[in-house]
N, C-alpha and C positions, 0 to 999 in steps of 0.2 A: 604511583603512576603520575606522570606529568600531564598537564592540561591538554596538550596537543595529542598525546597518545590516547587519552580518554575520549577526545572528540573523534579521532579516527576510528577507534573501536566502536563507538556509538554509530558512526556513519556506516561502517561495515555491517553491524548488526541490524540497523534499520533497513539497509538495502536488502540484505538476505531475508529479513522478515517479510518484505513485500513481494518476494518471489515465491516460488513453490519450495524454496529451501527453508529449513527450520531456522528460527531466530527468535530472540526475545528482547527487542529493543526497549520495550516499556520497563522491564525489570532493570536493564542497564541504565536507562535514563533516571529512574528513581534512585539507584545506587549512586550515580554521579551527583545527583542533587543532594543526597545525604552526606556525600563527601565534601560538600561545600562548593561545588562547581556552579557557576552562574547559570540561571535557568534560560534566559533569552537565547544565548548562542546554542545551547544544547537543543532547545526546541527547534530552532532554525535548521540545525544540521540534521537532526532526526527527521524532520519533515522533508527536507530536500532529498536526503538519501532514500527515504521510504518511497517518496514520489518517483524517484529515478528507478527503483525496483519495479514499481507498478508500470512505468513506461516500458520497461523491458517486457513485462507480461503483455501489455497492449500490442507492442510491436510483434511479439511472437504470434499473437492471435491474428494480427493482420497478415502476417507471412504464411501461417499454417493453413488458413481457411481455403487457400487455393488448392490444397491437397485433400479436401474433404471426401472426395470420391475414392481415395486410395484405401486399400485394406489396412494399412498400418496407421492410419489417421487416429490420433489418441482420443478423439471424442466421437461417440456414436451419433448416428443421425438423429436418434430419439433424444439424446441429451442436448444436441445442438438445437433441435426444435423446441425443447423445453426452455432453453436459454433465450431463444428468440421470443417465445410467448411471454416469458417473465419480463424481458426487456420492453416489449411492446406495452405490457401492463404498467410497469413502473417507470419506464423511460429513463432519460438522462439523470434524473434526480436520484436514482438508485446508486449512482457512482459516489454520492456523498457518504455511502456506507462501505466503501472499499477498504476501510480500516478494520472492519469486523473480522475477528478470527474465523477461520475455516471457509467462510463464503467470500471474503474480500479478494483473495488472490484469484480464484476462478472467475470472479466477476470482472476483474480487469482483463483477463485473457478473453473472456466472452465479449467484452466491449471492443477489443481489437477485431475479433472474428466477425462481429456485427457491424464493423466499419464505423464505429463512433469516431467523430472528428477529433483531431489532436487537441485543439484549443478547448473545446468543451470538456474533454477528458481531463486535460491538465488542470483546468480551473476547478471542476467539481471534486476530483480525487484529491487535489492539493488542499482545498478547503476542508474536506473531511479529515484528512490526515493531520493538518495543522491544528484543527480544533481538538482532536484527540490528544496530541502531545501537549498542547497548551492547557487543557483541562487536567491532565495528569500532573503537570508541573504546578498548577494553581492549587490542586487538591493536596499535593505534597506540602506546599508552602503553608496552607491553612492548617494542616495537621501538625507539621513540625514547628509551627509558631514562628 
């Protein structure tokens, strides 16, 4: 696989991983690092694509909240109330953990539903995701020698 194909595959995987779709961008990142691809561009691409996926979740949350009173709305009133309580307890800083498996994707949707501003969302989610990929690459480099 050439470098461009590898980077595009990583971008697709990272984007999908940040949405409610399945993906494993961390495993692909480590595979590409093991194949000798340079770390910095891989970390940048994975971070940007993963952040873009989270922005899709945030936008969906912003859009869907106006339909909360509809029967088909995908989040129960109780679940939405729990999300609001959790957000009020942990606040914006919880977005630094949007990279955490299982809870990260719903957290980004909830941020949209709770009308978290675009710039704070972008900054905190981006920082958390960049740190995750950078630490993975650094850990791989330390282990691989």
